[in-house]
C-alpha positions in Angstrom: 1.6 -37.7 14.4 -1.3 -37.4 16.9 -3.5 -34.4 16.2 -3.0 -31.5 18.7 -6.1 -30.6 20.6 -7.1 -27.6 22.7 -6.8 -29.9 25.8 -3.2 -30.7 24.9 -2.4 -27.1 24.5 -4.1 -26.2 27.8 -2.2 -29.0 29.6 1.1 -27.8 28.1 0.3 -24.2 29.1 -1.0 -25.0 32.5 -4.6 -23.9 31.9 -7.9 -25.5 31.0 -9.2 -26.0 27.5 -11.9 -23.5 28.2 -9.2 -20.8 28.8 -7.6 -21.9 25.5 -10.9 -21.3 23.8 -11.2 -17.9 25.3 -7.7 -17.0 24.2 -8.5 -18.1 20.6 -11.6 -15.8 20.7 -9.5 -12.9 22.0 -11.7 -12.8 25.1 -10.6 -9.7 27.2 -11.2 -11.6 30.5 -8.0 -13.6 30.1 -5.0 -12.2 31.9 -2.4 -10.9 29.4 0.4 -13.1 30.8 -1.8 -16.2 30.5 -2.9 -15.1 27.0 0.7 -14.8 25.8 1.7 -18.2 27.3 -1.2 -20.0 25.6 -0.6 -18.4 22.2 3.1 -19.1 22.4 2.4 -22.7 23.4 -0.2 -23.2 20.6 2.2 -21.8 18.0 5.0 -24.0 19.2 2.8 -27.1 19.1 1.3 -26.2 15.7 -2.2 -25.7 16.9 -4.2 -23.4 14.6 -5.0 -20.1 16.2 -8.7 -20.1 15.2 -11.9 -20.0 17.3 -14.5 -22.8 17.1 -16.3 -21.1 14.2 -13.1 -21.3 12.2 -13.0 -17.5 11.5 -9.3 -16.8 11.9 -8.2 -13.2 12.8 -6.0 -11.0 10.5 -4.1 -8.1 12.0 -4.3 -5.0 9.9 -1.2 -2.9 10.8 -1.4 0.9 10.3 0.9 3.7 11.2 -0.5 6.9 9.9 -3.1 9.1 11.6 -4.3 10.8 8.5 -6.3 8.2 6.6 -7.4 10.3 3.6 -6.4 9.7 0.0 -4.4 6.6 -0.7 -4.7 5.1 2.8 -8.5 5.7 3.2 -9.2 4.1 -0.2 -6.9 1.2 0.4 -8.2 0.5 3.9 -11.9 0.5 2.9 -11.3 -2.1 0.2 -9.0 -4.2 2.5 -11.7 -4.3 5.3 -14.3 -5.3 2.7 -12.1 -8.0 1.2 -11.0 -9.4 4.6 -14.7 -9.7 5.6 -15.7 -11.4 2.3 -12.9 -14.0 2.8 -14.4 -14.9 6.2 -11.7 -13.5 8.4 -12.0 -11.4 11.6 -9.8 -8.2 11.7 -8.0 -6.3 14.3 -6.4 -2.9 13.7 -3.0 -2.5 15.3 -0.7 0.5 15.2 2.9 -0.2 14.1 3.9 1.6 17.3 2.3 -1.2 19.3 3.5 -4.3 17.6 4.1 -6.0 20.9 0.4 -6.6 21.0 0.8 -9.2 18.3 2.4 -11.6 20.7 -0.7 -11.5 22.9 -3.4 -11.9 20.3 -4.6 -15.0 18.5 -3.5 -13.8 15.0 -3.2 -16.1 12.0 -1.5 -13.5 9.8 -1.1 -9.8 9.1 -1.4 -7.2 6.4 0.5 -3.9 6.7 -0.2 -0.6 5.1 2.3 1.1 7.4 5.1 3.3 5.9 7.5 2.0 8.6 10.2 0.6 6.4 12.0 -1.0 9.4 9.2 -3.5 9.9 11.2 -6.1 8.0 14.1 -5.8 10.4 12.3 -6.8 13.6 9.2 -8.6 12.4 10.5 -11.9 13.7 10.7 -10.4 17.3 6.9 -10.2 17.4 5.6 -13.1 15.5 6.1 -16.3 13.6 3.2 -15.8 11.3 3.1 -14.4 7.7 3.0 -10.7 6.9 1.8 -9.2 3.6 3.0 -5.6 3.0 1.2 -3.2 0.7 3.5 -1.1 -1.6 6.5 -1.8 0.7 9.5 -4.2 0.5 9.3 -7.9 1.2 11.7 -10.2 3.1 10.9 -13.8 2.3 13.4 -15.0 4.9 11.2 -13.5 7.6 7.9 -14.7 6.0 7.1 -11.2 4.6 5.7 -10.8 1.2 4.7 -7.8 -0.8 1.7 -6.7 -3.0 2.5 -3.5 -4.9 1.2 -1.4 -7.6 3.4 -1.7 -10.7 4.7 1.8 -10.9 7.1 1.1 -13.8 4.4 -0.2 -16.0 2.0 2.5 -14.7 4.4 5.3 -15.7 4.9 3.7 -19.0 1.1 3.8 -19.5 1.0 7.5 -18.4 4.0 8.6 -20.5 2.7 6.7 -23.5 -0.7 8.4 -23.2 0.9 11.9 -23.0 3.2 11.1 -26.0 0.1 10.1 -28.0 -1.4 13.5 -27.2 1.8 15.1 -28.6 3.6 16.0 -25.3 7.4 15.6 -25.4 8.6 17.7 -22.5 7.0 16.3 -19.3 7.6 17.2 -15.6 7.3 15.0 -12.6 6.1 16.2 -9.1 6.3 13.7 -6.2 4.5 13.9 -2.9 7.4 12.3 -1.0 11.1 12.9 -0.4 13.5 11.7 -3.1 15.0 9.0 -0.8 11.5 7.6 -0.2 10.7 7.6 -3.9 13.7 5.4 -4.4 12.6 2.7 -1.9 8.9 2.6 -2.7 8.3 -0.8 -4.3 6.0 0.8 -7.0 9.2 2.6 -8.4 7.2 5.5 -9.9 10.1 7.8 -10.5 12.2 5.1 -12.0 9.4 4.1 -14.3 8.9 7.8 -15.3 12.6 8.3 -16.2 12.8 4.9 -18.0 9.7 5.6 -20.1 11.1 9.0 -21.3 14.6 7.5 -22.0 13.0 4.8 -24.2 11.4 7.7 -26.2 14.7 9.5 -26.7 14.4 12.1 -23.9 18.0 12.8 -22.9 17.5 14.3 -19.4 14.2 13.1 -18.0 15.2 14.3 -14.5 15.5 17.9 -15.7 12.0 18.9 -14.5 11.5 16.8 -11.4 10.4 17.9 -7.9 10.4 16.1 -4.5 8.9 17.2 -1.2 12.3 17.6 0.5 13.2 20.3 -2.0 11.0 22.7 0.0 8.7 25.1 -1.8 6.8 24.1 -4.9 8.8 24.5 -8.1 8.2 27.6 -10.3 5.7 26.1 -12.7 5.5 29.3 -14.6 9.2 28.9 -15.4 8.6 25.2 -16.4 6.0 26.4 -18.9 8.4 29.0 -20.3 11.0 26.3 -20.7 8.7 24.3 -22.8 7.1 21.8 -20.4 3.7 21.1 -21.8 2.6 18.4 -19.3 3.4 17.1 -15.9 2.7 14.0 -13.8 1.7 14.6 -10.2 2.6 11.4 -8.2 0.6 10.8 -5.0 -3.2 10.6 -4.5 -3.5 14.0 -2.8 -0.8 15.6 -4.9 -3.1 16.4 -7.8 -5.1 18.7 -5.6 -1.9 20.5 -4.4 -0.8 21.0 -8.0 -4.2 22.3 -9.0 -4.1 24.8 -6.2 -0.6 25.9 -7.2 -1.5 26.3 -10.9 -4.6 28.3 -10.0 -2.6 30.7 -7.8 -0.2 31.2 -10.7 -3.1 31.7 -13.2 -1.8 28.9 -15.4 -4.7 27.5 -17.3 -5.2 23.7 -17.4 -5.0 22.2 -20.0 -4.6 25.2 -22.3 -1.1 26.2 -21.0 -0.2 23.0 -19.1 -1.6 19.5 -19.1 -1.8 17.6 -15.8 -2.0 13.9 -15.3 -2.4 13.1 -11.6 -3.0 10.0 -9.5 -6.6 9.1 -8.8 -8.0 10.6 -5.5 -11.4 8.9 -5.3 -14.2 11.4 -5.0 -11.9 14.3 -5.6 -10.1 14.0 -9.0 -13.3 14.0 -11.0 -14.5 17.1 -9.1 -11.5 19.3 -9.9 -11.9 21.9 -12.6 -11.1 20.7 -15.1 -11.6 17.1 -14.0 -8.2 15.4 -13.9 -7.0 12.6 -16.1 -5.4 10.2 -13.7 -3.3 7.1 -13.2 -5.2 5.0 -10.6 -4.0 2.4 -8.3 -6.3 -0.6 -8.4 -7.3 -0.5 -4.7 -9.7 -3.4 -5.0 -7.1 -5.4 -6.9 -4.5 -4.7 -4.3 -6.8 -5.7 -1.4 -7.9 -8.9 -3.2 -4.3 -10.0 -4.0 -3.2 -9.2 -0.5 -5.7 -11.4 1.3 -5.4 -14.1 -1.4 -1.6 -14.2 -0.9 -2.0 -14.1 2.9 -4.5 -16.9 2.9 -2.1 -19.2 1.0 0.7 -18.3 3.4 -1.4 -19.0 6.4 -2.3 -22.4 5.0 1.3 -23.1 4.0 0.4 -23.4 0.4 3.1 -22.6 -2.3 3.2 -19.0 -3.6 4.9 -17.6 -6.7 6.3 -14.7 -4.7 5.5 -11.0 -4.5 2.6 -9.7 -6.5 2.5 -6.6 -8.9 -0.9 -5.0 -9.7 -1.4 -2.9 -12.8 -2.4 0.7 -12.7 -5.5 2.0 -14.6 -5.7 5.1 -16.7 -8.8 7.3 -16.4 -9.2 9.8 -19.2 -10.9 13.1 -18.3 -10.3 16.8 -19.2 -6.9 17.9 -17.9 -4.7 16.8 -20.8 -4.6 18.8 -24.1 -4.0 17.1 -27.4 -1.2 18.9 -29.3 -1.2 16.8 -32.4 
């Protein structure tokens, strides 16, 4: 087949090849209607949406306004990795996905919590999407890169058991329904790890955000709970504040294993032992997977990234 050129795209779209070049460089001087027509024509004809210098553009889709904790850490590594791989980047809110049809985008990475993205992705684009810690839909050219919460919780529970803890609580930073659909499967991993060690009712001391006020942690201690896992990067700080208000000493009365909040976890008193998402690994795997999808290279499927355990001072050894 004859190679498609910018002049051919321009002729089919009714514009000059100079206008095609401006569209591919996301030049703001091009009228939105013209831009959308050129992009649609280029995609239909199989013309690569890349400027003359070859630096293709990746859309980074976000939803949240608060970018602290998990999102702040993940975004910083994503932006760094996208740059290292030679891509340009555009931030787009998941509330404004219609902008995708008017931008010269080669592919997208989403850190949005919007779980309906899979349902209408095809309405806005025909290019690949990689989602971080959210479900995939290969039929719609959507793939997932997630932290392996099942293996991560196995790592955390195994560590606590090695320190002699047998009655362990779980405090989530999200609603129970959300915890079930998160691709990391943190709570599922927690319960499975305890069951494998003979704990009959691992759900007995569990708390989710939709249950309202914080659980009575003093009662948990009186019931024999010696350690708890705080799931969610900012949740360790909330748990530390709650324990301080109840005058429960960590780790003397209750050990805490939280999730790494970079720059914060090590500054808590005592410094928290944590289960850490490999943010750099997530970012690297996401852009590597997207790069292969953009170039129509074969991929093995969704990617799982291991957690890391960081040992500090908030877990007491009982044995």
